[in-house]
C-alpha positions in Angstrom: -11.5 19.2 12.0 -8.5 17.4 13.4 -7.3 19.8 16.7 -3.0 20.6 15.9 -2.0 17.8 18.4 -3.8 15.2 15.9 -1.2 13.0 13.8 -2.9 12.4 10.8 -3.0 15.0 8.0 -5.5 14.3 5.1 -3.9 14.8 1.9 -6.2 13.4 -0.6 -9.6 12.1 -1.2 -11.6 9.6 -3.7 -14.8 8.8 -4.6 -14.5 5.1 -4.4 -12.9 3.4 -1.6 -10.9 1.1 -4.4 -9.1 4.9 -5.3 -8.5 5.4 -2.0 -6.9 2.1 -1.1 -4.3 2.2 -4.8 -3.4 5.8 -3.4 -2.7 4.2 0.5 -1.0 1.3 -1.3 1.3 3.7 -3.3 2.1 5.1 -0.4 2.9 2.1 1.6 5.3 1.3 -1.6 7.0 4.4 -0.7 7.5 4.0 2.8 4.9 6.5 3.7 1.7 5.2 6.9 -1.3 6.1 5.5 -5.0 5.6 6.6 -8.6 5.9 5.0 -11.0 7.7 6.6 -14.5 7.8 5.3 -15.6 11.7 5.4 -18.9 11.8 7.9 -19.7 15.5 7.9 -20.2 18.7 5.0 -21.1 18.2 1.8 -19.4 15.1 0.9 -20.9 12.9 3.6 -20.6 9.2 2.9 -19.7 9.6 -0.6 -15.4 10.4 -0.2 -12.8 8.6 1.2 -9.9 10.9 2.6 -6.4 9.3 2.7 -4.5 10.9 5.8 -0.8 10.4 6.5 1.2 11.1 9.8 2.3 14.6 10.3 5.5 14.0 9.9 5.0 12.2 6.5 3.3 15.0 4.6 5.8 16.6 2.6 6.8 13.5 1.0 3.3 12.4 0.5 2.4 15.4 -1.5 5.6 15.2 -3.2 4.4 11.3 -4.2 1.1 12.4 -4.9 1.4 13.9 -8.9 3.2 10.6 -9.8 0.3 8.3 -7.5 -2.1 9.8 -9.8 -0.5 9.7 -13.2 -0.2 5.8 -12.3 -3.3 5.5 -11.4 -4.9 7.7 -14.7 -2.7 5.1 -17.1 -3.9 2.3 -15.4 -7.3 3.1 -15.6 -7.9 2.3 -19.6 -6.2 -0.9 -18.7 -8.6 -3.7 -18.6 -7.6 -6.6 -16.0 -8.0 -10.0 -17.9 -6.7 -13.5 -17.8 -3.7 -14.6 -20.4 -6.8 -15.7 -22.9 -8.5 -12.3 -22.4 -11.6 -13.6 -20.5 -13.1 -11.7 -17.6 -10.9 -12.7 -14.1 -14.4 -13.1 -12.4 -16.8 -15.0 -14.3 -14.1 -16.6 -17.4 -16.7 -14.6 -19.8 -14.7 -14.0 -23.4 -13.9 -10.1 -23.5 -12.1 -10.5 -27.1 -13.4 -7.6 -29.1 -15.1 -5.7 -26.9 -14.0 -2.1 -25.8 -12.3 -1.8 -22.9 -13.5 0.7 -20.7 -16.5 -0.9 -20.1 -17.6 -3.4 -17.1 -18.0 -7.4 -17.9 -20.9 -7.7 -19.8 -21.6 -11.5 -18.4 -21.3 -10.4 -14.6 -20.9 -6.4 -14.5 -17.8 -6.1 -12.8 -16.0 -3.2 -13.3 -12.6 -4.8 -14.7 -10.5 -0.9 -14.1 -10.2 -1.8 -10.1 -7.6 -2.8 -8.5 -9.5 -5.7 -7.1 -9.8 -7.3 -11.1 -5.9 -6.4 -11.5 -5.1 -8.3 -8.6 -8.2 -11.2 -9.4 -6.4 -10.9 -13.1 -3.1 -12.2 -11.5 -4.4 -14.9 -8.9 -6.3 -16.1 -12.7 -3.2 -16.5 -13.9 -1.2 -18.3 -10.9 1.2 -15.1 -10.6 
């Protein structure tokens, strides 16, 4: 447990590193410095990533979290594809397939921030 002199405060946890990265990115867009730390003790050891902010930014970060989570939730159902509705990793045609499944060809999860970045790159953006 951090001591009172520790400048970092945990404000959120995420089951996957990509989720913690998305929270950290959204905080950064708001001018809030953060870092991620894989928890190494207790029941969640190795299964959870904590998002920490500087103590001076804690209040602003906590006020931002509902909006960050809302944005993450609304994008979670969106599948990242190229302009021609193909997987951004392998090019497999995804037309007519449910949007909540990974790519049937390469198995990549297409709802992650990495998939959205790959789709932007594949589309030349």
